[in-house]
C-alpha positions in Angstrom: 7.2 10.7 -23.0 3.8 9.4 -21.9 3.0 5.8 -22.8 -0.1 3.8 -22.9 -0.6 0.8 -20.4 0.1 -1.7 -23.2 3.3 0.1 -24.2 4.6 0.0 -20.7 3.7 -3.6 -20.2 5.5 -4.4 -23.5 8.6 -2.8 -22.3 8.7 -5.1 -19.2 7.9 -8.2 -21.5 10.7 -7.2 -23.9 13.3 -6.9 -21.0 12.0 -10.3 -19.6 12.5 -11.8 -23.0 16.1 -10.3 -23.2 16.8 -11.6 -19.9 15.9 -15.1 -20.9 17.8 -14.9 -24.0 20.8 -13.4 -22.0 21.0 -10.5 -24.3 22.7 -7.2 -23.7 20.5 -4.7 -21.9 20.4 -0.8 -22.3 20.8 0.9 -19.0 17.1 1.4 -18.4 16.5 -2.1 -19.4 19.1 -3.1 -16.8 17.2 -1.2 -14.1 14.0 -2.9 -15.1 15.7 -6.3 -15.1 17.0 -5.7 -11.6 13.5 -5.1 -10.4 12.2 -8.1 -12.2 14.9 -10.2 -10.6 13.8 -9.4 -7.1 10.1 -10.2 -7.8 10.0 -13.9 -8.8 6.4 -13.9 -7.8 5.7 -12.0 -11.2 7.9 -14.2 -13.4 5.1 -16.5 -14.4 3.0 -13.6 -15.6 5.6 -12.5 -18.0 5.8 -15.8 -19.8 2.2 -15.2 -21.3 2.6 -11.8 -22.9 -0.8 -11.7 -24.6 -2.8 -12.6 -21.5 -0.9 -10.2 -19.1 -1.2 -7.3 -21.6 -5.0 -7.5 -21.3 -5.3 -8.4 -17.6 -6.7 -6.0 -15.1 -5.2 -6.0 -11.7 -7.7 -4.3 -9.2 -7.6 -3.8 -5.5 -11.3 -4.9 -5.4 -10.2 -8.4 -6.6 -7.4 -8.3 -3.9 -4.6 -8.0 -6.5 -1.6 -5.7 -6.7 -0.8 -4.6 -10.1 2.7 -5.9 -10.7 3.5 -3.3 -13.3 2.6 -0.4 -11.0 4.6 -2.1 -8.2 7.6 -2.5 -10.2 7.1 0.9 -11.6 7.3 2.4 -8.2 10.5 0.6 -7.4 12.1 2.1 -10.6 10.6 5.6 -9.7 12.2 5.6 -6.3 15.5 4.4 -7.6 15.5 7.2 -10.2 14.4 9.8 -7.6 17.3 8.8 -5.3 19.7 8.8 -8.3 18.7 12.4 -9.2 18.1 13.5 -5.7 14.7 14.8 -6.8 12.9 15.9 -4.6 16.0 17.3 -3.1 16.9 15.3 0.1 15.5 12.0 -1.1 18.8 10.5 -1.9 20.1 10.6 1.7 16.7 9.3 3.1 16.9 6.5 0.6 20.5 5.6 1.5 19.5 5.7 5.2 16.6 3.4 4.8 18.5 1.0 2.4 21.3 0.9 5.1 18.8 -0.1 7.9 16.3 -2.2 5.9 18.0 -3.4 2.8 17.1 -2.2 -0.7 14.0 -4.2 -1.3 12.4 -3.6 2.0 13.3 0.1 2.1 11.6 0.5 -1.3 8.6 -1.2 -0.2 8.4 1.2 2.9 9.0 4.2 0.8 6.2 3.2 -1.7 3.6 3.9 0.9 4.7 7.4 1.1 5.0 7.8 -2.7 1.5 6.2 -3.2 0.1 8.6 -0.6 1.7 11.6 -2.3 0.5 10.7 -5.7 -3.0 9.9 -4.4 -3.2 13.2 -2.6 -2.1 15.0 -5.6 -4.6 13.4 -7.8 -7.5 13.9 -5.3 -6.7 17.6 -4.7 -6.3 18.4 -8.5 -2.7 19.5 -7.9 -0.4 19.4 -10.8 2.4 17.8 -8.8 2.6 15.9 -5.5 3.4 18.0 -2.3 7.2 17.3 -2.1 7.5 18.5 1.4 4.7 16.2 2.7 6.3 13.3 0.7 9.8 13.9 2.3 8.2 14.3 5.7 6.5 10.8 5.4 9.8 9.3 4.3 11.5 10.9 7.3 9.2 9.2 9.6 10.1 5.7 8.3 
């Protein structure tokens, strides 16, 4: 279930390779491919697999970690599909209807990031779903 940083990055690289070769994708790979397609700013990173696997992306250097960013897109889509936490599906659909999918997900990432950060800082096992949903409702 849990994967190392290198394993996660390799999955993205494998999907990118399959996309370039126009190979058939598994359902999870298709989800990853969809997120890769909407982020052309990351495409050049994916062409040098050895370098990108070792690269550090730190806020101190003014960088966004592209794998974390794309992973949050995927997490939001999976949460909406499963309606977990309960109620997120309708919030997601409302935001997508008003902002478009990409922009809605970017707005939602702020709430997801805050929920994860708060859980980590307070040593909770899980993020506070009520606070997370309340944040999403304010968008």
